[in-house]
C-alpha positions, -999 to 999 in steps of 0.1 A, spaced: 1 -1 -2 27 22 7 44 19 -22 11 27 -40 12 61 -22 45 63 -32 44 56 -71 10 74 -74 26 102 -57 52 103 -84 28 99 -112 6 137 -102 43 151 -98 53 140 -131 20 151 -142 23 182 -129 58 188 -140 46 177 -176 19 204 -170 41 228 -163 66 221 -185 39 216 -215 24 252 -204 60 265 -208 67 255 -241 30 265 -254 35 298 -239 73 303 -242 74 289 -282 40 276 -295 16 308 -288 13 341 -304 32 366 -285 21 400 -309 11 432 -297 7 452 -330 -18 458 -352 3 458 -383 9 428 -405 53 436 -397 71 459 -375 110 463 -375 134 463 -350 170 481 -360 197 464 -336 227 484 -336 261 472 -340 266 474 -303 234 466 -288 231 446 -257 198 423 -251 188 453 -227 185 474 -260 170 442 -281 145 440 -253 136 480 -248 129 475 -286 107 447 -284 88 451 -250 58 478 -270 56 447 -297 51 418 -274 21 410 -252 42 392 -225 83 402 -226 90 379 -199 81 345 -217 100 359 -243 127 366 -215 128 328 -207 131 313 -239 156 341 -251 181 325 -220 170 294 -229 183 294 -267 209 315 -255 205 347 -277 207 369 -247 245 371 -248 245 364 -292 230 393 -293 228 398 -338 228 439 -356 207 447 -380 173 453 -394 145 425 -384 112 416 -394 89 409 -369 53 398 -387 18 400 -370 11 364 -347 49 352 -344 58 330 -313 86 343 -290 106 313 -309 97 326 -344 108 364 -330 143 343 -320 150 331 -348 141 364 -369 164 385 -352 186 359 -351 197 354 -386 169 373 -409 190 403 -408 170 423 -436 189 444 -466 179 477 -470 172 501 -503 199 530 -501 190 557 -532 204 592 -538 211 613 -564 211 653 -565 235 656 -539 260 687 -544 284 681 -515 297 655 -500 282 669 -466 249 665 -480 256 630 -490 269 619 -454 232 637 -444 214 615 -466 229 580 -462 236 584 -421 192 588 -425 193 550 -441 219 532 -428 237 527 -391 263 545 -402 262 587 -387 270 614 -413 304 620 -395 321 592 -395 304 593 -434 323 620 -445 354 615 -423 365 579 -445 354 595 -476 378 619 -472 404 597 -461 432 614 -480 449 575 -479 418 564 -494 413 594 -524 452 589 -533 451 550 -538 415 553 -560 431 588 -579 409 609 -560 412 643 -546 388 665 -521 378 677 -555 368 649 -575 357 627 -548 317 631 -548 324 614 -588 330 584 -568 292 581 -554 267 572 -592 235 582 -577 215 547 -583 196 524 -560 217 498 -540 211 471 -513 226 474 -480 226 458 -445 215 485 -420 238 477 -401 266 487 -430 292 510 -414 305 537 -427 342 521 -442 318 494 -459 294 521 -474 324 538 -487 342 505 -502 312 490 -516 303 524 -536 344 517 -551 336 487 -564 301 500 -580 320 529 -595 345 504 -605 322 479 -620 301 511 -639 341 521 -653 338 490 -674 360 482 -705 338 498 -726 334 529 -708 368 538 -707 377 531 -741 351 560 -744 366 579 -721 400 575 -740 386 580 -777 373 616 -767 410 621 -748 394 626 -709 400 604 -678 371 597 -655 374 623 -635 368 648 -664 340 629 -679 323 630 -643 332 669 -641 319 678 -676 288 656 -664 283 679 -636 279 705 -661 256 692 -688 231 681 -658 231 713 -642 221 730 -674 198 702 -686 178 679 -669 164 666 -703 184 632 -709 176 635 -746 192 672 -750 222 661 -726 246 641 -755 237 677 -780 248 698 -747 279 680 -739 286 681 -782 287 720 -769 313 713 -750 335 690 -763 335 715 -794 344 747 -772 375 719 -755 385 711 -789 393 747 -804 403 762 -770 377 781 -766 366 788 -725 338 767 -716 314 798 -700 292 778 -686 266 796 -664 263 765 -638 301 765 -629 297 805 -623 268 794 -597 290 767 -580 316 796 -579 294 822 -561 283 797 -535 316 791 -519 315 831 -510 297 841 -476 281 869 -495 260 844 -514 255 814 -486 219 807 -481 209 825 -515 197 808 -548 207 827 -579 184 827 -602 198 846 -633 237 845 -637 249 884 -639 280 897 -655 293 904 -619 294 866 -612 317 860 -643 343 880 -625 347 862 -592 381 845 -588 379 809 -586 393 779 -605 355 772 -612 350 801 -634 348 790 -667 344 825 -682 381 833 -665 397 797 -672 397 779 -701 392 740 -698 374 718 -675 374 731 -637 392 711 -609 364 689 -601 324 681 -605 302 712 -591 273 687 -588 266 650 -587 253 643 -619 231 615 -631 242 585 -649 221 596 -682 244 631 -685 282 607 -677 266 583 -707 259 619 -725 297 630 -721 312 594 -736 285 596 -765 282 630 -770 262 645 -801 286 652 -830 277 690 -844 288 722 -851 271 741 -822 290 761 -803 264 777 -784 229 773 -768 206 795 -746 174 788 -725 145 782 -745 119 808 -726 93 786 -751 100 752 -739 111 750 -705 136 723 -693 151 726 -734 175 747 -751 183 765 -786 215 755 -796 234 780 -823 266 777 -847 275 817 -845 281 843 -825 252 863 -838 222 840 -841 231 831 -801 232 866 -787 192 865 -803 185 837 -784 198 849 -756 182 886 -757 149 863 -758 153 845 -726 168 876 -710 138 898 -723 110 867 -710 136 868 -675 130 901 -669 90 901 -677 90 876 -649 107 898 -626 135 875 -622 167 903 -618 191 880 -595 
C-alpha cells in the first residue's frame, strides 16, 4: 500500500511537472506573442547593442515580454545579440521572433541623387544605414583612400554614382564607402573606359563635364547635344563659359551663402575661382554637382555637330536653342533674358 502511494505521488508530480513544462513550451514557443496591429513591425538593432537594448525595443511589440526573456535565455540569444534590421510579423511566437532577430537580417534600399556635396550625401546616407554622417564624411575624405584610388577633395563626390543599392542596415562608414568604390569600378567597365580615352578625357574629367551638362539640362534627350557643345569648345580652346560653374563658384563665397541665384549676371563672371569657366579655359578642378548616369553617358556618347552655343528656350521650359554663330546665339540669349525680365527675375 505504501509503495502504491509513493508511485501515485511520483505520477502526480510527473504530471504536474509535465503540465508545467507543456505550459512553458506553449507560452514560450507556441503561443503567438505580438501586440501590434500592423502586419509587420521592424526593429533596428545597433552593432554595439546588448540584450537590454533589444528588450527595450521589443517590449512595446510583445504581449508577454517575460516569456520571451525565458526563451531567449534558454536559446542563449541574450548573450549572442545580432545587429541589423529585422522583421517581426503579426502572430509570431517567441521562437519565431528569436529566429528572425538571430538570422533574418534584412537589406535596406539606399537611394540617392542630386547631392551637391559630400556633406549632404553623408547626411542623406546616415538616414538610411547605421553609420552616422560624421563617420561617413571622415572616411569619404580620407587622404590615403583618395590618393590610392585617384581622387582628391574636388573629385571625391564623383565616386558616388546616383542609383539604388541594397545594404544591410548595420553597414558601417567604411563598408558603405568601399561598396561605392566597387560600384564605381563596375560602372567604369572596359567599354566606358575606352570611350573616355577615345575622347581624350579621364574618368574624373568625364564626370566633371557631366556635372556641368546635368546642371544645364535635366532632359536626358538633350544632354548629348549639350555635351557636344562643350566638347567642341574644348577642342578649339574656347572657354567653356558654363553658367552653372559661375553659380558654384559664387556659392563658395560668404556673400552668396543661403541664397539662390536665378539669373547669372556679369558680376558673377568676375569671381576669382578655378571654377569660373569664363576666366579659365578647360575643365574645372572637379565636379560641381552629382550628375545622373544619363549625363555621364551623354558625355561619353556626345553628339557630334557644329554648335558652339546654346541658350535656354523661353517657350519650351527645360530645353535649349542651339546656335553655330555668336550672332544667332545672342539673339536666342536676348529672347530668354527678356523672358526673365518679364517675370521679374533680376538676380
